[in-house]
C-alpha positions in Angstrom: -6.5 6.1 73.5 -5.5 7.2 76.5 -9.3 7.7 77.1 -10.0 4.8 75.8 -8.2 3.1 78.2 -9.6 4.4 81.6 -13.4 3.9 80.4 -14.0 0.1 82.1 -16.2 -1.1 79.0 -17.4 -3.5 80.6 -19.3 -2.2 82.8 -23.3 -1.9 82.8 -23.1 1.6 83.3 -20.2 2.4 80.6 -22.6 0.6 78.2 -26.4 1.7 78.7 -25.0 4.6 78.5 -22.6 3.5 74.7 -26.1 1.6 73.8 -27.8 4.8 74.1 -25.3 7.1 72.4 -25.4 4.6 69.3 -29.1 4.9 68.7 -29.4 8.3 69.1 -27.2 8.9 66.5 -28.8 6.0 64.1 -32.1 8.5 65.1 -30.3 11.3 64.4 -29.3 10.5 60.7 -32.5 9.4 60.5 -34.5 12.0 60.5 -31.2 14.5 58.5 -32.3 11.1 55.7 -36.0 11.6 56.3 -35.4 16.0 56.3 -33.1 15.5 52.8 -35.8 13.3 51.3 -38.9 15.8 52.1 -37.0 18.9 50.8 -35.8 17.3 47.7 -39.7 16.4 47.5 -40.8 20.1 48.1 -38.2 21.6 45.8 -39.6 18.8 43.0 -36.6 19.6 40.1 -36.5 18.0 37.4 -33.8 19.5 36.1 -32.3 17.2 34.0 -28.1 16.3 34.4 -25.6 13.9 33.4 -23.6 12.2 36.2 -19.7 10.6 35.4 -17.9 8.0 36.5 -14.6 9.1 37.4 -13.3 7.1 35.4 -14.7 8.8 32.2 -11.6 11.4 33.1 -9.6 8.6 32.5 -10.7 7.6 29.6 -10.2 10.8 28.2 -6.6 10.5 28.7 -5.9 7.5 26.6 -4.2 9.0 23.2 -4.5 12.6 22.0 -1.8 12.1 19.5 -3.0 13.1 15.5 -4.4 9.8 14.8 -7.0 9.7 17.3 -9.9 8.2 15.5 -9.5 5.7 16.9 -9.3 7.0 20.4 -13.0 9.4 20.0 -14.4 6.5 19.5 -13.4 4.5 22.5 -13.8 7.9 24.1 -17.5 8.2 23.0 -18.4 4.6 24.0 -17.2 5.5 27.3 -18.9 8.1 27.9 -22.0 6.1 27.0 -20.8 3.7 29.3 -19.7 5.3 31.9 -22.4 8.3 31.9 -26.0 8.3 33.7 -29.2 10.6 32.5 -31.3 12.0 35.8 -32.6 14.4 37.1 -31.7 16.3 40.8 -34.4 14.9 42.3 -34.4 11.3 41.2 -30.3 11.7 41.6 -31.1 13.5 45.3 -33.3 10.4 46.5 -31.2 7.7 44.9 -28.2 9.1 47.1 -30.6 9.3 50.5 -31.5 5.7 50.2 -28.4 4.4 49.4 -26.5 6.4 52.5 -29.8 4.8 53.9 -28.4 0.9 53.6 -25.6 1.7 53.7 -26.1 3.0 57.4 -28.7 0.4 58.7 -26.1 -2.6 56.9 -23.2 -1.1 58.3 -24.1 -1.2 62.0 -25.8 -4.1 61.9 -25.1 -6.8 65.4 -25.2 -9.7 63.7 
């Protein structure tokens, strides 16, 4: 905070430096995401994986008693709904797309 108080944010030189720093940040993140995307495609790992939602662990805590037959059905249904089957390549590309979308929409000047 003390450093922020010493910087004149209305100075045109300061604004220009901040804009260039932001542009450098966005470009570096885009280059990193491009690198990750190219590496994921080059590896072409089609190993199937199951991605579980963190809420599935809450459902697994339900019941636990001796008469847990109904709870087993609830847990099995929740596991089906809260987990997805995908491959490593699809997961990586989905995460790259998600991060890229978050970067572009989070910092839009509108």
